[in-house]
Structure formats: C-alpha cells, structure tokens
N, C-alpha and C positions, 0 to 999 in steps of 0.2 A: 871414443874420441869426444872431447868436450865441444859442445856447441858454443859458437861465438855469436853474440848478439851485438849489432852495431846500431849506434844512434847518430843520426845526421841532424845537425842543427839548421842547415840551410845556409851556412856561411859561404860566400862566393868562392872561396879557395878550396873547399872540400872536393868538388868535382874536378876542378883544374889540377889539383895536386894529388888526387886519388886517396883521400883519407876520410875517416869518420871522426866526428867530434869525440866520441867515446866508444870503447869496445869492452864488452863484458865476456870474460872467459871463466866459467866456473863461478867462484866467489870473488874474483878480482875484476875491478873496473879500472881501465887506464883512460885518462882524459888527455886528449891532444893539447898542445900549446894553444892557449886561448887568450885573445885580446879583447879589449872593451869595444864592442860593436853593438849598434842597434839600427835595424832597418838598413843595413849595408853601409852605415856611416860610423865614424869614430864617436864613441860615447865618452864624454868628459875630456875634450881636447885640452891639453896643457895641465891637467890635474891628475897626478899619479894616485892620489887617494881615491878619487871617484872611479878612476879606471880600475884600480885594484879591487874595490868593492864590487863593481859590475862584473869583472872577470870571475870572482869567486862565486857570485850568484849564478852565472852562466854554468860554471863547473858543477855547482850543486844541482842545478836543474838537469844536467846531463846524467849525473849519478842517480838522481831520483827517477828519471825516466827508465833507467836500467835496474831499478829495484833497491837502490841504496839510499843512504841519508848522509847528512853532513858529518855526523860522528863516525861514519865508516871511513872517512878520509884519513889515511895513515901517512901520506907523503905529499909534499908540494915542492915544486921547483920554480923559483921566481927569476925571471930574466928582466933586468932593469937597464935602461939605456944610459942613465946618469946616476950611478950608485952614490956618488959623493953628495949630490943634491937631494936625491929622492929616497935613499934607503930607509930613513927613519919613518917617513910618511907611509911608505909601502909596508914596512914592518908593523906599524901601528894599525893600519887597516886590516892586515892579515891577522894580527893578534886579536883585534876586536871581533872579527868574523869567527875565529876559532876559540873564543873565550871558554875556558874550562875543558876543551877537547883538542889541545894543540897536537898537530901532526909533526912528524919529522919534516924538516924543510931545508932548502938551500936557496941562497940568493946570490946571483952572479951578475956582473955587468957584461953587456953585449954592446957591440959597436952600433947596431941598428936593428930594427924590427922591419916588418913587411912594408910599412910606410913610416915616415918620420913623426907622424902624429901619435903613434902608439908609443907609450913610455914604459909599459910593463906587459909581459906575457907570462902566463902561469900554466904549468902542467900539474896533474894530480893523479894519485893512485888511491883507490879505495879498496878495502878488503871487507866483504860482507860477512856477518856472522852466519852460522849455518841455518838460522831460522828465516833468512831472506829467501824468497822465491823469485824465480825469473819471470 
C-alpha cells in the first residue's frame, strides 16, 4: 500500500474542514483549492492578477514541500467569481507563471468563494518523475 504524505499550510480552514493543503501518493501530488491568503488575511484584495500569482506561488510551495517542482504540475483548475471581467487577467497571470511549461487547465465561473474578497481559487495536480524522492 502506497504511503500518503500530507502537507498542511496552516490555513484556518484546514482543521475546520478536515483537509490538507496537499497530499502526495506515490509520484502524484494533489493540491487542494487554494486562495490568496497571507497571515490569515486576503492577499491582493480586488486584484485578480495579484491573487492568481500568490495562489500559484502557494501551490508551488506545497508541491516543493512534497518533493516536486513547478514543472511537475500537469493540471490546474481555476475558479473565478467574475469570468467576464477577470478571465483574461487570470489567464495572463497563469500563463506567465507557467511560461514554457504549460499544464492542462480549466477555468470556470463560480457564484462565490469562501468570502467575497476572494476572486480566484485554484487546484493543481503534479506528477513527479521517477527520480524524485519523498
């Protein structure tokens, strides 16, 4: 049976909702839905570009903590509160972050996130090459 390694970032909802920021099983890392937060507060309120960049940095940190790297990310799922207004800004920030190593992705509009100040939430999947160690 494969060992599962969990990474907890300390987000206030992890304990309440009973989840880990990321879980590694074998060579796959799944990263939970992530919003732009710093020290328990919204990072980049009102700015979907800043929020997207911060989210992707948080996702990268979780993946690195579990032995991966940015280029191991093979899939992202982006949830945007106002897709008509923000899709291009979010897409450009995502594209800049993954320049030269684009993952498969999806962007969908949602009616709201955990608070109205969050404009974007992103999930990710990484698959590590066989030379990565736990």
